[in-house]
N, C-alpha and C positions, 0 to 999 in steps of 0.2 A: 250144246254138248254138256253133259252132266259130269260132275266129279263125285262119284259115289264110291267111297272107300269102305270096305267091310272090315270092322275091327278085328275079326278073327284072322284076316289075311295080313295085318300089319306085322305080326311077328314073323311072317314068312318073307318079309321084305329082304331082298338081296340084290347085290350088284356084283356080277363076276365077269371076268374077262380072261383072255388067253394070257399065258406067261410071256408071250412075245411083247416086248416094249413095256413090261411091268414097271410102273412108277416113273418112266422116263418122259421128260417134256417133249412134246411133238412140235416141231417148228414148221414154218412155211417151206414147202417142198418135200416134207416127210410124209410118209403114209401113216395114217392113224391106225393103230393095231385093232384087230377085230375084237370088239367088246360086245357083251350082251348086257342089256339094260332092262329095267322094268317100266312098262308104260302104265301109269296110274290114272290116265285121263278118261278111261272108259269104264263101264260097269264091270266088264270082265277084264281083270288085271292080267296082262300077259307079258312075257319077256319077248325081247326082239333084239336083233343085231343090226348094225349099220348096213350090212350087205343085203338085208331083207328088202331094202328100198331100191326099186328100179328107177332111180332118179339121176338126172344129169348133175344135180347140185343138192347137197345136204347142208343146211344152215343150222348150227347148234346155237341156241339162244340161252346164254347164262343170265339168270334173273334172280330176284329175291323179293319177298313180300314187303320189305321196307324200302324198296326202290321205286319211287314214284314214276320216274321216266320209264322204267320197265313196264309198269302197269299201264301207263298211257300208250305204250307201243302195242299192247295186246290187239286192239282193233286193226291196226295196220298189219300185224303178223297174220291175223285171221284172213284179212282181205288178200294179202299177197299169196297165202297158201291156196286160197280158192282160185285166184287168177292163174297161178302157175302149177296147178294141181298135178299135171302129168309130167312135169319136169323138175320140180323143186319140192323138197321135203324139209319143213321146219321141225325142230325138236326143242322143246323147252326143258331146261335143266336148272334145278336149284339144289342147295345143300340142306335145306330145311326138311324135317321129317314129314312123311305123309300125314301124320296126325296134326301137326301144327299148321301145315299148308291147308288142310281140309278145314280146320277151324277158321282160318283166315278168310277163305272164300265163303263159308257159311254166314259169317258176320257181314260180308260185303257182297250180297247177292246181286248187286247192280253191276259188278265187274263181269264182263263177258269173257269167258275163257276161250282162247283160240282152239279151233278144232284140229289140234296137232298132238302128237305124242308128248307126254309130260313125265319127265324123270324127276323123282324127289329123293332127298336124302343122299345125293350123289357124293362120292368121294373120289372116284376113279377119273372121271372126265376133268374134274378140277385139278387133278395132279398132272394129267396129260396136257392140259391147257391152262397153266397157272395164270392168275390175274388178280388184281386188287379191286378194280372198279367195275361196276355193272351199270347198264347192260354191256355184255361182251359177246361178240359174234365170231364164230369160226365157220369158214366156208370150206366144204369138202367137195371134191369132184366125184365122178362116178366110180373112181378107183380108190376112194377114201384118201386121196392126196390133199394135204392142206394147201389151199390156194390163197386165202386171205384171212386175216385176223383184224376185225374192225370194231368201231364203236357204232352207236345208234344212228349217227348222222349219215353213214354210208349205206344204211339199210333202206334203199329206195328201189322203186320199180324200174327206173332207168338203169341202175347198176346191175340189177338181176338180168334185165333184158340184154344188156350189153354182154354180160358173161355168157349167157345161153347162146348168143349169136356169134361168139368167138371174138368179141371186140376188146377184150381185156380192159375192163373199167379201171379208172385211176382211183384206187381205194387206198387211203393212207393206212399204214400199218399201226396198230394199237399195241404199244408195249408199255405196260403200266409201271410208273415210277412214282414213288412217294417221297417227297422232301419234307422233313420235319424242321430242324433248326438250321439246316444248311442253306446258305444264300444261293440264289438262283444260278449264278455263274461261278460259284466257288469250286475250285479244283484242288486247293491245297489247304490243309488244316490251319496253317498260320493265318490265312485270310480271315476266317471267322473270329479269330482271337484278336486281331489287330485292326480290322476295319472300323472306321469311325463314322463314315458317311457313305451312303451307297444308294443308287437309284438305277433301276433297270426296267426296260420294256421289251417284251418279246412276243412274236407271233406264237400262237398255241401249237403245242406238240401233242399229237394223239397219245393218250395214256399217261401224260405227266400231270400230276396234281400237286400244286404248291400250297393249296388251301386258301381260304378266305379268312383273314385274321387281322386284328388290330391288337398288338401285344407290347409288353414292356420287356426289355432285355437287361435293364439295370435294376438297382435297388429300389428306385422310385416306382410307384404303381402307375404313374402317368405313361401312356403308350408312346413308344418312339419307333414303332415298326408297323408297316402295313404290307400285307400280301393280298393280291387280287388274282383269282384263279380263272383263267381262260373264259373271257366274256366279251361282250360287244363294247364298242367305244362308248355308247350311251351308258351302259352299266358302269363302266369305269369312271365316267364323268359324274354319275350319280353318287358313287362312293366318295369321290373326292370332295364334292360340294355339299353332300349331306352332313359332313363333319360329324360322323358318328350318328347320334340320334338327334342332333340339333334341328335338322330339317327332314321332311319325309317327301321324297320325290318319286316314290314307287307308283302311285296312281297316275295313269297316263295323262290326265289333264293338268298335272303339275309340272309338265315339261313342255316348253315351246322350242321346237327344233327348226330354226330358221337357217337351213343350210341347203346348198344346191344339190348335193349328193347324199340324200337321206339313206340310201341303200347301205352306205358304209356304217351307219350308226345302229341300225335295227336289223333283227333277224328277218330273212325273207319268208314270205307267206307260203311259197311253194317249197315243200320239203325236198324236192328234187334238186333245188339249188343250194341246199344247206352245205353239202361237203365242200363245194368250191368256195362258198361264202366264208365258211370257217377257216379255210386255208389262207384267206387274204384279209379277213376283217375281225379276227378274234385275237385277244391279247392276254398275256400275263403282265403283271406289274408288281414290283417290289421296291420298298423304300425303307432304309434304315438311317436314322439320324442320332446324334448324341443324346443321351437321356436328358441332359440339362436344357435341350432345345425342344422338348416334347410339345410345348405349347404351339410350335410352328409346324407340327406334323402335317396337318391337312393343307395348310397354306402352301407348303413346299410341293405336296402332291398336286395341288391345283395348278401351280405354275408349270410343273412337269408335263402334265397331260394336255393342258391348253396350248402350251408352246409346241409340243410335238404334232398335235392334230390341227394346229393353226386355226384355232377358234377363239372367239371371245365368249366368255361364260360369266354370267352374273345371276344373283338371286334378287328378285324384285317382287313387290306386292302387286298382285293382279286380282281382278274379280273373276272368279271361276265357280262352277258348280261344286258344292261341298255337301257332305252329310254332317249336319250340326248336332252334336249331343246336347240336349236341353233337358230341363226339368219341366214336368207337366203336372205337378201336384206334390202331395206329401211324399217325402222320401224316408218316412219313419221305418218302413219295412227294410230299408237298405242298411240302417244303422245296426252295428253289431250288438249282439247280446253278451259279448265277451267270450271267454274261454280260450283254450289253447289255439294259436294261429295254425291254420292248415289249409292246403289247397291241392287239388289234382288237376288244375287247369292246364299246366304246361308239360305234363308228362304223358308218355304213351300209355293209354289206359283203355280198357273195355268197359269202364263204368258207364252206366246209363245217364248219370247226372254229373255235371261238372260243378265244382263249388269253390267259393272263396269263404273262408271262415276267419273272422277277425283279421282281415287284411286291409291295407290302405285302399282308398278309393282310386288311387293312381293305377292300381292293378287292373281295374276295369277299363280305365282310360287307355292304358298302354295296350291292352288286348284289342279294344275297339279300333285304335289307330292302325292296327295291323290287319283289320278285316278286309280293306280294299285289296291288299296284296294277296291275302290268303284265298280270296274268293273272286279275284279278277274283276273287281269293281273299278270304274274309271275315276271315281271321285274320292278325295281325302276325307277323313273324319276329323272334325275340329271340336274340341271340348269347350263348351260355354257354361258348364255347370260349376258353380262355386260350392264345393263341398269339402269339408275337412273332417278328419277322423276315419276310423276303420269301418268296414262293412261286412255284412254277411250276404252272399249272393249265390244263387243256384240257377242253372240253366240246363235243359235237356241236351245231352250229347248230340242227339239227332239234329238239333237246331243249328249247331255249329259244324256239322259234318259237311265237308266240301262237296260231297256227291249229292247232298240233299238241301244245300243252303238256299234260303229264301229270305230276302230282306224283310218282307212283311212279317214272317214268323219271328225273326229276331226282334223286330220292333215290338211285337206283342209281348215277348218275354221281358223286354225292358220296361214296358208299361207297368208291370206288376210292382216295379220298384220306383215308380215316379219318374222314369227316364224315357226319352224318345230320340230317334234319329230322323231328322227331317232334311230334305234336300232343298238347299237355297243357294243363291249366288252370294259369295262372301269374299272379302279381301283376304288373301292368304299368300304364302310364299310360292313362287314359281321359278323353276330353273330355266333360264333363257340361254340358248346355245345358238351362236351365229358365226358364219364364216367371217374371218377378220376383214376380208375385202368389203363385206357389206357394211361393217361398222365404220369403215374408213371413208366410205362414199358420202 
């Protein structure tokens, strides 16, 4: 499917709807008012209404170009639309203008756009179905009655099949809530003013976001508060034992999971199992301690999570496969020529070249240590280069593009600066997680 938008038609973009239900939020059990929308997904831009579809189920998919999980869901949406073509109609909806959305897809032509209607620059559906986080799905029956409001975990073939067969799938209601400075279980203002120590662990609630943060609540800059937002037990343990940036346990081979029930710790491979797994195995965690005890923050968190999940956790040196950053010759080209420090490495940019100008060598090291996480590599990056001083460094944006990433191409780019990444077995830190009963035997 092509996304061919004609500039002359953009000024004709409109979204109108009947006066019935104008601006009112539509809840589960309510009927969605008849609205007319513009489909920008095809060469010939046409308006349509929800009643135009002779479908048992309409699923409105609210998404955005900055939402990675939304984009990753595109192939699944396309597949589900084809599978249930005669019974289900998906509709993609975003708030971004047709112009900016078109530019986004033109620069990322590897993204396959689902073969479904696409509404852009929306303001009406967002008012009818307000939410904070995306993806956000609204399920409408053949009479435009709202049946479910869900997140992406419930968008499965099984749930759709169950609905079509009248089996009423068990889909958790998504009601978005954002907590900023409020504590997770706080109900009275006096609590946040007077609490001095606080630790909480909760199963996840669809739509609640407490944020992932390590922050300071006092005058000192040292952090004394941690919040962990709805993740697996393994992710929670990684946060606790990574101690900020002291250790890197993101690459898969830096974790040894010696437990009987591994399914509790990691996400299931079968997406059909995700909704039930999330309901029983994903958690929020929050910790607040007095500012004067900030040096104990991670140690307290470690005791909390290890005690609750009844595991023994330790960091030990082991021989594992690593990517070693080494020097392979002269690094004269890497040395800065001076000038005003500048970089576009860490900001959203369409620049074809990423650069570091008169920046510390640690900037390169810090970026490379994040490469395994960004590009789903299983091995950590270990820096063995002894270099002091600032650097000038450039690399093509395509080389570090997640959709085009290739380790060989990255190595070739590093060679120009006398650097290389080589895979070797090396002693490094590994997070070892074991059931307590195993350690006691």
